[in-house]
PDB file of N, CA, C and O in Angstrom:
ATOM      1  N   MET A   1     124.814 148.227 107.422  1.00  0.00           N
ATOM      2  CA  MET A   1     124.704 150.758 108.236  1.00  0.00           C
ATOM      3  C   MET A   1     126.878 149.925 107.858  1.00  0.00           C
ATOM      4  O   MET A   1     127.423 148.821 107.867  1.00  0.00           O
ATOM      5  N   ILE A   2     127.256 151.314 107.613  1.00  0.00           N
ATOM      6  CA  ILE A   2     128.416 151.619 107.421  1.00  0.00           C
ATOM      7  C   ILE A   2     128.832 152.345 108.602  1.00  0.00           C
ATOM      8  O   ILE A   2     127.879 152.800 109.235  1.00  0.00           O
ATOM      9  N   ARG A   3     129.791 152.547 109.005  1.00  0.00           N
ATOM     10  CA  ARG A   3     131.253 153.300 109.483  1.00  0.00           C
ATOM     11  C   ARG A   3     132.026 154.297 109.091  1.00  0.00           C
ATOM     12  O   ARG A   3     133.184 153.962 108.842  1.00  0.00           O
ATOM     13  N   ALA A   4     131.749 155.480 108.947  1.00  0.00           N
ATOM     14  CA  ALA A   4     133.348 155.317 108.707  1.00  0.00           C
ATOM     15  C   ALA A   4     133.664 157.161 108.770  1.00  0.00           C
ATOM     16  O   ALA A   4     132.733 157.916 108.489  1.00  0.00           O
ATOM     17  N   LYS A   5     135.034 157.725 109.156  1.00  0.00           N
ATOM     18  CA  LYS A   5     135.393 158.811 110.025  1.00  0.00           C
ATOM     19  C   LYS A   5     136.170 159.710 109.252  1.00  0.00           C
ATOM     20  O   LYS A   5     137.109 159.377 108.528  1.00  0.00           O
ATOM     21  N   PHE A   6     135.837 160.618 109.392  1.00  0.00           N
ATOM     22  CA  PHE A   6     135.941 162.029 107.766  1.00  0.00           C
ATOM     23  C   PHE A   6     136.486 162.953 108.866  1.00  0.00           C
ATOM     24  O   PHE A   6     135.878 163.310 109.875  1.00  0.00           O
ATOM     25  N   THR A   7     137.140 163.125 108.674  1.00  0.00           N
ATOM     26  CA  THR A   7     137.203 164.838 109.370  1.00  0.00           C
ATOM     27  C   THR A   7     136.985 166.496 108.415  1.00  0.00           C
ATOM     28  O   THR A   7     137.352 166.255 107.266  1.00  0.00           O
ATOM     29  N   CYS A   8     136.762 167.237 108.470  1.00  0.00           N
ATOM     30  CA  CYS A   8     136.234 168.918 108.196  1.00  0.00           C
ATOM     31  C   CYS A   8     137.452 168.995 107.430  1.00  0.00           C
ATOM     32  O   CYS A   8     138.539 168.592 107.842  1.00  0.00           O
ATOM     33  N   GLN A   9     137.222 169.580 106.175  1.00  0.00           N
ATOM     34  CA  GLN A   9     138.693 169.997 105.974  1.00  0.00           C
ATOM     35  C   GLN A   9     138.754 171.596 104.902  1.00  0.00           C
ATOM     36  O   GLN A   9     139.649 172.088 104.215  1.00  0.00           O
ATOM     37  N   GLN A  10     136.799 172.169 105.324  1.00  0.00           N
ATOM     38  CA  GLN A  10     136.861 173.486 104.901  1.00  0.00           C
ATOM     39  C   GLN A  10     135.270 173.465 105.299  1.00  0.00           C
ATOM     40  O   GLN A  10     134.451 172.657 104.859  1.00  0.00           O
ATOM     41  N   SER A  11     135.075 174.256 105.990  1.00  0.00           N
ATOM     42  CA  SER A  11     133.522 174.935 105.682  1.00  0.00           C
ATOM     43  C   SER A  11     133.539 176.494 105.922  1.00  0.00           C
ATOM     44  O   SER A  11     134.204 177.045 106.799  1.00  0.00           O
ATOM     45  N   THR A  12     132.475 177.306 104.757  1.00  0.00           N
ATOM     46  CA  THR A  12     132.532 177.758 104.243  1.00  0.00           C
ATOM     47  C   THR A  12     131.547 177.990 103.602  1.00  0.00           C
ATOM     48  O   THR A  12     131.051 177.468 102.603  1.00  0.00           O
ATOM     49  N   PHE A  13     131.075 179.449 104.718  1.00  0.00           N
ATOM     50  CA  PHE A  13     130.022 180.459 104.309  1.00  0.00           C
ATOM     51  C   PHE A  13     130.172 182.171 103.324  1.00  0.00           C
ATOM     52  O   PHE A  13     130.669 183.286 103.164  1.00  0.00           O
ATOM     53  N   ASN A  14     129.118 180.941 102.891  1.00  0.00           N
ATOM     54  CA  ASN A  14     128.865 182.306 101.262  1.00  0.00           C
ATOM     55  C   ASN A  14     128.043 183.048 101.792  1.00  0.00           C
ATOM     56  O   ASN A  14     127.215 182.347 102.374  1.00  0.00           O
ATOM     57  N   ARG A  15     127.674 184.880 101.982  1.00  0.00           N
ATOM     58  CA  ARG A  15     126.724 185.498 102.239  1.00  0.00           C
ATOM     59  C   ARG A  15     125.387 185.749 101.594  1.00  0.00           C
ATOM     60  O   ARG A  15     124.245 186.048 101.942  1.00  0.00           O
ATOM     61  N   GLU A  16     126.321 185.385 100.065  1.00  0.00           N
ATOM     62  CA  GLU A  16     125.124 186.242  99.164  1.00  0.00           C
ATOM     63  C   GLU A  16     124.090 185.283  99.131  1.00  0.00           C
ATOM     64  O   GLU A  16     122.909 185.429  99.449  1.00  0.00           O
ATOM     65  N   THR A  17     125.018 183.701  98.460  1.00  0.00           N
ATOM     66  CA  THR A  17     123.116 182.405  98.150  1.00  0.00           C
ATOM     67  C   THR A  17     122.763 182.309  99.892  1.00  0.00           C
ATOM     68  O   THR A  17     121.587 182.435 100.232  1.00  0.00           O
ATOM     69  N   GLN A  18     123.934 182.061 101.049  1.00  0.00           N
ATOM     70  CA  GLN A  18     122.560 181.912 102.754  1.00  0.00           C
ATOM     71  C   GLN A  18     123.414 180.109 102.177  1.00  0.00           C
ATOM     72  O   GLN A  18     122.696 179.249 101.666  1.00  0.00           O
ATOM     73  N   THR A  19     124.618 179.918 102.348  1.00  0.00           N
ATOM     74  CA  THR A  19     124.224 177.753 102.339  1.00  0.00           C
ATOM     75  C   THR A  19     125.672 178.539 102.176  1.00  0.00           C
ATOM     76  O   THR A  19     125.948 179.685 101.823  1.00  0.00           O
ATOM     77  N   ALA A  20     126.445 177.442 102.579  1.00  0.00           N
ATOM     78  CA  ALA A  20     127.062 176.833 103.758  1.00  0.00           C
ATOM     79  C   ALA A  20     127.630 175.328 102.072  1.00  0.00           C
ATOM     80  O   ALA A  20     127.042 174.498 101.377  1.00  0.00           O
ATOM     81  N   THR A  21     129.660 176.088 102.318  1.00  0.00           N
ATOM     82  CA  THR A  21     129.863 174.310 102.448  1.00  0.00           C
ATOM     83  C   THR A  21     130.730 173.551 102.732  1.00  0.00           C
ATOM     84  O   THR A  21     131.738 174.011 103.268  1.00  0.00           O
ATOM     85  N   VAL A  22     130.668 172.677 102.568  1.00  0.00           N
ATOM     86  CA  VAL A  22     131.188 171.324 103.538  1.00  0.00           C
ATOM     87  C   VAL A  22     132.431 170.545 102.860  1.00  0.00           C
ATOM     88  O   VAL A  22     132.129 169.872 101.875  1.00  0.00           O
ATOM     89  N   ILE A  23     133.974 170.545 103.305  1.00  0.00           N
ATOM     90  CA  ILE A  23     134.390 169.447 101.842  1.00  0.00           C
ATOM     91  C   ILE A  23     135.228 168.235 103.475  1.00  0.00           C
ATOM     92  O   ILE A  23     136.058 168.691 104.262  1.00  0.00           O
ATOM     93  N   LEU A  24     134.706 166.844 103.532  1.00  0.00           N
ATOM     94  CA  LEU A  24     135.124 166.382 104.698  1.00  0.00           C
ATOM     95  C   LEU A  24     136.493 164.959 104.024  1.00  0.00           C
ATOM     96  O   LEU A  24     136.213 164.291 103.028  1.00  0.00           O
ATOM     97  N   THR A  25     137.920 164.746 104.825  1.00  0.00           N
ATOM     98  CA  THR A  25     137.894 163.889 103.360  1.00  0.00           C
ATOM     99  C   THR A  25     138.557 162.732 104.725  1.00  0.00           C
ATOM    100  O   THR A  25     138.826 163.388 105.731  1.00  0.00           O
ATOM    101  N   PRO A  26     138.903 160.852 104.924  1.00  0.00           N
ATOM    102  CA  PRO A  26     139.144 160.490 105.798  1.00  0.00           C
ATOM    103  C   PRO A  26     139.971 160.727 107.240  1.00  0.00           C
ATOM    104  O   PRO A  26     141.021 161.364 107.147  1.00  0.00           O
ATOM    105  N   ALA A  27     139.687 160.399 108.163  1.00  0.00           N
ATOM    106  CA  ALA A  27     140.422 160.720 109.132  1.00  0.00           C
ATOM    107  C   ALA A  27     141.176 160.512 108.875  1.00  0.00           C
ATOM    108  O   ALA A  27     141.137 159.821 107.858  1.00  0.00           O
ATOM    109  N   THR A  28     142.833 160.865 109.500  1.00  0.00           N
ATOM    110  CA  THR A  28     144.277 160.340 109.300  1.00  0.00           C
ATOM    111  C   THR A  28     144.986 160.555 110.164  1.00  0.00           C
ATOM    112  O   THR A  28     146.150 160.154 110.182  1.00  0.00           O
ATOM    113  N   SER A  29     144.406 161.286 111.142  1.00  0.00           N
ATOM    114  CA  SER A  29     144.970 161.303 112.216  1.00  0.00           C
ATOM    115  C   SER A  29     145.581 160.690 112.641  1.00  0.00           C
ATOM    116  O   SER A  29     144.923 159.659 112.782  1.00  0.00           O
ATOM    117  N   PRO A  30     147.566 160.373 113.429  1.00  0.00           N
ATOM    118  CA  PRO A  30     147.397 159.089 113.983  1.00  0.00           C
ATOM    119  C   PRO A  30     147.412 158.921 114.725  1.00  0.00           C
ATOM    120  O   PRO A  30     148.476 158.866 115.340  1.00  0.00           O
ATOM    121  N   ILE A  31     145.625 158.585 115.581  1.00  0.00           N
ATOM    122  CA  ILE A  31     145.438 157.906 117.150  1.00  0.00           C
ATOM    123  C   ILE A  31     145.054 156.633 116.968  1.00  0.00           C
ATOM    124  O   ILE A  31     144.500 156.531 115.874  1.00  0.00           O
ATOM    125  N   ASP A  32     145.096 155.739 117.482  1.00  0.00           N
ATOM    126  CA  ASP A  32     144.294 154.068 116.917  1.00  0.00           C
ATOM    127  C   ASP A  32     143.388 154.183 116.077  1.00  0.00           C
ATOM    128  O   ASP A  32     143.197 153.588 115.016  1.00  0.00           O
ATOM    129  N   GLU A  33     142.780 155.050 116.638  1.00  0.00           N
ATOM    130  CA  GLU A  33     140.829 154.565 115.852  1.00  0.00           C
ATOM    131  C   GLU A  33     140.980 154.437 114.585  1.00  0.00           C
ATOM    132  O   GLU A  33     140.870 153.605 113.684  1.00  0.00           O
ATOM    133  N   ASN A  34     141.191 155.226 114.728  1.00  0.00           N
ATOM    134  CA  ASN A  34     141.978 156.131 112.986  1.00  0.00           C
ATOM    135  C   ASN A  34     142.109 155.271 111.897  1.00  0.00           C
ATOM    136  O   ASN A  34     141.638 155.125 110.769  1.00  0.00           O
ATOM    137  N   LEU A  35     143.237 154.550 112.938  1.00  0.00           N
ATOM    138  CA  LEU A  35     144.052 152.939 111.936  1.00  0.00           C
ATOM    139  C   LEU A  35     143.328 152.126 110.984  1.00  0.00           C
ATOM    140  O   LEU A  35     143.513 151.468 109.960  1.00  0.00           O
ATOM    141  N   THR A  36     142.093 152.595 112.077  1.00  0.00           N
ATOM    142  CA  THR A  36     140.402 150.861 111.323  1.00  0.00           C
ATOM    143  C   THR A  36     139.781 151.580 110.621  1.00  0.00           C
ATOM    144  O   THR A  36     138.939 151.149 109.833  1.00  0.00           O
ATOM    145  N   HIS A  37     140.044 152.734 110.748  1.00  0.00           N
ATOM    146  CA  HIS A  37     139.409 153.701 109.713  1.00  0.00           C
ATOM    147  C   HIS A  37     139.682 154.083 108.896  1.00  0.00           C
ATOM    148  O   HIS A  37     138.802 154.480 108.133  1.00  0.00           O
ATOM    149  N   ARG A  38     141.303 154.233 108.466  1.00  0.00           N
ATOM    150  CA  ARG A  38     141.814 154.813 106.930  1.00  0.00           C
ATOM    151  C   ARG A  38     142.611 153.289 106.757  1.00  0.00           C
ATOM    152  O   ARG A  38     143.781 153.491 106.433  1.00  0.00           O
ATOM    153  N   LYS A  39     142.445 152.526 106.823  1.00  0.00           N
ATOM    154  CA  LYS A  39     142.390 150.964 106.792  1.00  0.00           C
ATOM    155  C   LYS A  39     141.038 151.037 105.529  1.00  0.00           C
ATOM    156  O   LYS A  39     141.080 151.226 104.313  1.00  0.00           O
ATOM    157  N   ALA A  40     140.472 150.915 106.004  1.00  0.00           N
ATOM    158  CA  ALA A  40     139.048 150.802 104.615  1.00  0.00           C
ATOM    159  C   ALA A  40     138.997 151.865 104.478  1.00  0.00           C
ATOM    160  O   ALA A  40     139.161 151.634 103.280  1.00  0.00           O
ATOM    161  N   THR A  41     138.935 152.766 104.511  1.00  0.00           N
ATOM    162  CA  THR A  41     138.311 154.666 103.941  1.00  0.00           C
ATOM    163  C   THR A  41     139.698 155.555 103.802  1.00  0.00           C
ATOM    164  O   THR A  41     139.821 156.697 104.244  1.00  0.00           O
ATOM    165  N   PRO A  42     141.036 154.577 102.886  1.00  0.00           N
ATOM    166  CA  PRO A  42     142.085 155.055 102.056  1.00  0.00           C
ATOM    167  C   PRO A  42     142.070 156.935 102.223  1.00  0.00           C
ATOM    168  O   PRO A  42     142.636 157.682 103.021  1.00  0.00           O
ATOM    169  N   SER A  43     141.373 157.128 101.348  1.00  0.00           N
ATOM    170  CA  SER A  43     141.426 158.345 100.808  1.00  0.00           C
ATOM    171  C   SER A  43     139.418 158.388 100.170  1.00  0.00           C
ATOM    172  O   SER A  43     138.585 157.482 100.127  1.00  0.00           O
ATOM    173  N   GLY A  44     139.353 159.449  99.894  1.00  0.00           N
ATOM    174  CA  GLY A  44     137.764 160.312  99.591  1.00  0.00           C
ATOM    175  C   GLY A  44     136.832 161.615  99.486  1.00  0.00           C
ATOM    176  O   GLY A  44     137.451 162.451  98.829  1.00  0.00           O
ATOM    177  N   GLU A  45     135.911 161.976  99.778  1.00  0.00           N
ATOM    178  CA  GLU A  45     135.649 163.105  99.945  1.00  0.00           C
ATOM    179  C   GLU A  45     134.584 163.770  99.824  1.00  0.00           C
ATOM    180  O   GLU A  45     134.373 164.459  98.826  1.00  0.00           O
ATOM    181  N   ILE A  46     133.451 163.635 101.173  1.00  0.00           N
ATOM    182  CA  ILE A  46     131.701 164.408 100.438  1.00  0.00           C
ATOM    183  C   ILE A  46     132.602 165.574 100.602  1.00  0.00           C
ATOM    184  O   ILE A  46     133.701 165.957 101.004  1.00  0.00           O
ATOM    185  N   THR A  47     131.006 166.050  99.817  1.00  0.00           N
ATOM    186  CA  THR A  47     131.480 167.981  99.436  1.00  0.00           C
ATOM    187  C   THR A  47     129.609 167.938  99.190  1.00  0.00           C
ATOM    188  O   THR A  47     128.797 167.350  98.475  1.00  0.00           O
ATOM    189  N   LEU A  48     129.622 169.079 100.408  1.00  0.00           N
ATOM    190  CA  LEU A  48     128.577 169.640 101.221  1.00  0.00           C
ATOM    191  C   LEU A  48     127.573 170.600 101.002  1.00  0.00           C
ATOM    192  O   LEU A  48     127.671 171.505 101.831  1.00  0.00           O
ATOM    193  N   GLN A  49     126.345 170.809  99.951  1.00  0.00           N
ATOM    194  CA  GLN A  49     125.573 172.213  99.917  1.00  0.00           C
ATOM    195  C   GLN A  49     124.928 172.589 100.550  1.00  0.00           C
ATOM    196  O   GLN A  49     123.854 172.311 100.016  1.00  0.00           O
ATOM    197  N   ILE A  50     124.668 173.213 101.633  1.00  0.00           N
ATOM    198  CA  ILE A  50     124.125 172.941 102.496  1.00  0.00           C
ATOM    199  C   ILE A  50     123.756 174.620 103.261  1.00  0.00           C
ATOM    200  O   ILE A  50     124.531 175.502 103.632  1.00  0.00           O
ATOM    201  N   THR A  51     121.296 174.503 103.284  1.00  0.00           N
ATOM    202  CA  THR A  51     121.789 176.086 103.043  1.00  0.00           C
ATOM    203  C   THR A  51     120.401 175.941 104.809  1.00  0.00           C
ATOM    204  O   THR A  51     119.401 176.595 105.106  1.00  0.00           O
ATOM    205  N   GLU A  52     121.145 174.728 105.518  1.00  0.00           N
ATOM    206  CA  GLU A  52     119.850 174.451 106.713  1.00  0.00           C
ATOM    207  C   GLU A  52     121.093 175.402 107.155  1.00  0.00           C
ATOM    208  O   GLU A  52     122.117 175.037 106.577  1.00  0.00           O
ATOM    209  N   LEU A  53     121.301 176.522 108.017  1.00  0.00           N
ATOM    210  CA  LEU A  53     121.677 177.047 108.590  1.00  0.00           C
ATOM    211  C   LEU A  53     122.355 176.738 109.842  1.00  0.00           C
ATOM    212  O   LEU A  53     123.487 177.103 110.158  1.00  0.00           O
ATOM    213  N   GLY A  54     121.757 176.213 110.345  1.00  0.00           N
ATOM    214  CA  GLY A  54     121.575 176.049 111.858  1.00  0.00           C
ATOM    215  C   GLY A  54     122.780 174.208 112.041  1.00  0.00           C
ATOM    216  O   GLY A  54     123.501 173.835 112.966  1.00  0.00           O
ATOM    217  N   ALA A  55     122.521 173.694 110.983  1.00  0.00           N
ATOM    218  CA  ALA A  55     123.117 172.491 110.371  1.00  0.00           C
ATOM    219  C   ALA A  55     124.689 173.129 110.348  1.00  0.00           C
ATOM    220  O   ALA A  55     125.564 172.668 111.081  1.00  0.00           O
ATOM    221  N   ALA A  56     124.871 173.968 109.646  1.00  0.00           N
ATOM    222  CA  ALA A  56     125.375 174.366 108.429  1.00  0.00           C
ATOM    223  C   ALA A  56     126.875 174.793 110.174  1.00  0.00           C
ATOM    224  O   ALA A  56     127.993 174.313 110.358  1.00  0.00           O
ATOM    225  N   PHE A  57     126.207 175.660 110.875  1.00  0.00           N
ATOM    226  CA  PHE A  57     127.340 176.200 111.698  1.00  0.00           C
ATOM    227  C   PHE A  57     128.070 174.725 112.504  1.00  0.00           C
ATOM    228  O   PHE A  57     129.196 174.551 112.971  1.00  0.00           O
ATOM    229  N   GLU A  58     127.134 174.017 112.429  1.00  0.00           N
ATOM    230  CA  GLU A  58     127.671 171.710 113.104  1.00  0.00           C
ATOM    231  C   GLU A  58     128.998 171.890 112.597  1.00  0.00           C
ATOM    232  O   GLU A  58     129.770 171.887 113.556  1.00  0.00           O
ATOM    233  N   PHE A  59     129.651 172.059 111.427  1.00  0.00           N
ATOM    234  CA  PHE A  59     130.391 171.462 110.748  1.00  0.00           C
ATOM    235  C   PHE A  59     131.646 173.016 111.672  1.00  0.00           C
ATOM    236  O   PHE A  59     131.503 174.225 111.857  1.00  0.00           O
ATOM    237  N   ARG A  60     132.642 172.086 111.952  1.00  0.00           N
ATOM    238  CA  ARG A  60     133.874 172.894 112.711  1.00  0.00           C
ATOM    239  C   ARG A  60     135.812 172.441 111.642  1.00  0.00           C
ATOM    240  O   ARG A  60     136.393 171.393 111.927  1.00  0.00           O
ATOM    241  N   ALA A  61     136.308 173.241 110.761  1.00  0.00           N
ATOM    242  CA  ALA A  61     137.384 172.666 110.030  1.00  0.00           C
ATOM    243  C   ALA A  61     138.568 171.564 111.195  1.00  0.00           C
ATOM    244  O   ALA A  61     138.805 172.037 112.307  1.00  0.00           O
ATOM    245  N   ASN A  62     139.147 170.311 110.858  1.00  0.00           N
ATOM    246  CA  ASN A  62     139.799 170.178 111.930  1.00  0.00           C
ATOM    247  C   ASN A  62     138.611 169.290 112.431  1.00  0.00           C
ATOM    248  O   ASN A  62     139.071 168.417 113.167  1.00  0.00           O
ATOM    249  N   LYS A  63     137.962 169.243 112.370  1.00  0.00           N
ATOM    250  CA  LYS A  63     137.164 168.265 114.241  1.00  0.00           C
ATOM    251  C   LYS A  63     136.181 166.885 112.900  1.00  0.00           C
ATOM    252  O   LYS A  63     135.677 167.071 111.793  1.00  0.00           O
ATOM    253  N   ASP A  64     136.268 166.088 113.451  1.00  0.00           N
ATOM    254  CA  ASP A  64     136.480 164.620 112.688  1.00  0.00           C
ATOM    255  C   ASP A  64     135.028 164.456 113.286  1.00  0.00           C
ATOM    256  O   ASP A  64     134.538 165.137 114.186  1.00  0.00           O
ATOM    257  N   TYR A  65     134.356 163.256 112.501  1.00  0.00           N
ATOM    258  CA  TYR A  65     132.838 163.483 112.757  1.00  0.00           C
ATOM    259  C   TYR A  65     132.635 161.792 111.665  1.00  0.00           C
ATOM    260  O   TYR A  65     133.123 161.607 110.550  1.00  0.00           O
ATOM    261  N   TYR A  66     131.640 160.651 112.604  1.00  0.00           N
ATOM    262  CA  TYR A  66     131.404 160.219 111.710  1.00  0.00           C
ATOM    263  C   TYR A  66     130.647 160.384 110.950  1.00  0.00           C
ATOM    264  O   TYR A  66     130.050 161.404 111.292  1.00  0.00           O
ATOM    265  N   VAL A  67     130.144 159.922 109.844  1.00  0.00           N
ATOM    266  CA  VAL A  67     128.873 158.962 109.011  1.00  0.00           C
ATOM    267  C   VAL A  67     128.542 158.093 108.887  1.00  0.00           C
ATOM    268  O   VAL A  67     129.178 157.230 109.492  1.00  0.00           O
ATOM    269  N   ASP A  68     127.678 157.746 108.285  1.00  0.00           N
ATOM    270  CA  ASP A  68     126.513 156.647 108.576  1.00  0.00           C
ATOM    271  C   ASP A  68     125.855 156.395 107.248  1.00  0.00           C
ATOM    272  O   ASP A  68     125.084 157.010 106.511  1.00  0.00           O
ATOM    273  N   PHE A  69     126.566 155.073 107.246  1.00  0.00           N
ATOM    274  CA  PHE A  69     125.944 154.761 105.717  1.00  0.00           C
ATOM    275  C   PHE A  69     124.905 153.506 106.190  1.00  0.00           C
ATOM    276  O   PHE A  69     125.269 152.451 106.708  1.00  0.00           O
ATOM    277  N   THR A  70     123.208 153.990 105.803  1.00  0.00           N
ATOM    278  CA  THR A  70     122.345 152.642 105.664  1.00  0.00           C
ATOM    279  C   THR A  70     121.112 152.832 105.167  1.00  0.00           C
ATOM    280  O   THR A  70     120.299 153.737 105.352  1.00  0.00           O
ATOM    281  N   ALA A  71     121.071 151.535 104.293  1.00  0.00           N
ATOM    282  CA  ALA A  71     120.774 151.384 102.654  1.00  0.00           C
ATOM    283  C   ALA A  71     120.172 151.418 103.211  1.00  0.00           C
ATOM    284  O   ALA A  71     120.202 151.222 104.426  1.00  0.00           O
ATOM    285  N   VAL A  72     118.754 151.889 102.034  1.00  0.00           N
ATOM    286  CA  VAL A  72     117.270 152.224 102.416  1.00  0.00           C
ATOM    287  C   VAL A  72     116.737 151.879 101.870  1.00  0.00           C
ATOM    288  O   VAL A  72     116.812 152.100 100.661  1.00  0.00           O
ATOM    289  N   ARG A  73     115.428 150.748 102.666  1.00  0.00           N
ATOM    290  CA  ARG A  73     114.496 150.489 102.090  1.00  0.00           C
ATOM    291  C   ARG A  73     113.574 150.780 100.661  1.00  0.00           C
ATOM    292  O   ARG A  73     112.927 151.827 100.663  1.00  0.00           O
ATOM    293  N   SER A  74     113.486 149.893  99.430  1.00  0.00           N
ATOM    294  CA  SER A  74     112.971 149.974  97.844  1.00  0.00           C
ATOM    295  C   SER A  74     111.226 150.135  99.002  1.00  0.00           C
ATOM    296  O   SER A  74     111.018 149.447 100.001  1.00  0.00           O
ATOM    297  N   LEU A  75     110.219 151.257  98.419  1.00  0.00           N
ATOM    298  CA  LEU A  75     109.467 151.373  98.901  1.00  0.00           C
ATOM    299  C   LEU A  75     108.053 150.528  98.461  1.00  0.00           C
ATOM    300  O   LEU A  75     106.927 150.400  98.942  1.00  0.00           O
ATOM    301  N   LEU A  76     108.826 149.995  97.188  1.00  0.00           N
ATOM    302  CA  LEU A  76     108.386 150.073  95.989  1.00  0.00           C
ATOM    303  C   LEU A  76     108.876 147.827  95.319  1.00  0.00           C
ATOM    304  O   LEU A  76     108.305 147.107  94.500  1.00  0.00           O
ATOM    305  N   THR A  77     110.001 147.597  96.145  1.00  0.00           N
ATOM    306  CA  THR A  77     110.478 146.112  95.549  1.00  0.00           C
ATOM    307  C   THR A  77     110.810 145.741  96.843  1.00  0.00           C
ATOM    308  O   THR A  77     111.570 144.782  96.982  1.00  0.00           O
ATOM    309  N   ASN A  78     110.040 146.785  98.587  1.00  0.00           N
ATOM    310  CA  ASN A  78     110.571 146.085  99.335  1.00  0.00           C
ATOM    311  C   ASN A  78     111.968 145.050  99.293  1.00  0.00           C
ATOM    312  O   ASN A  78     112.069 143.897  99.712  1.00  0.00           O
ATOM    313  N   GLU A  79     113.120 146.035  98.540  1.00  0.00           N
ATOM    314  CA  GLU A  79     114.719 145.653  99.042  1.00  0.00           C
ATOM    315  C   GLU A  79     115.469 146.381  99.979  1.00  0.00           C
ATOM    316  O   GLU A  79     114.989 146.895 100.988  1.00  0.00           O
ATOM    317  N   GLU A  80     116.600 146.422  99.656  1.00  0.00           N
ATOM    318  CA  GLU A  80     117.543 146.589 100.076  1.00  0.00           C
ATOM    319  C   GLU A  80     118.553 148.152  99.976  1.00  0.00           C
ATOM    320  O   GLU A  80     119.655 148.211 100.521  1.00  0.00           O
TER     321      GLU A  80
END
């Protein structure tokens, strides 16, 4: 598993499509924990379009989130 720390830059809701767009970038605020994350992930962006409104409203601008990446084991090859 790889853990990264991202900050929500934008969380907007589109009433017409009933979806939210969330944009996250690597955390860069000058607190000690972020220095390690910033060194490993100095730049990037995650953009999500979310249709599950309960999940969409969990994202708040300027709030930090951990993002965990775990390889998916293939059922066909039994490899990660």
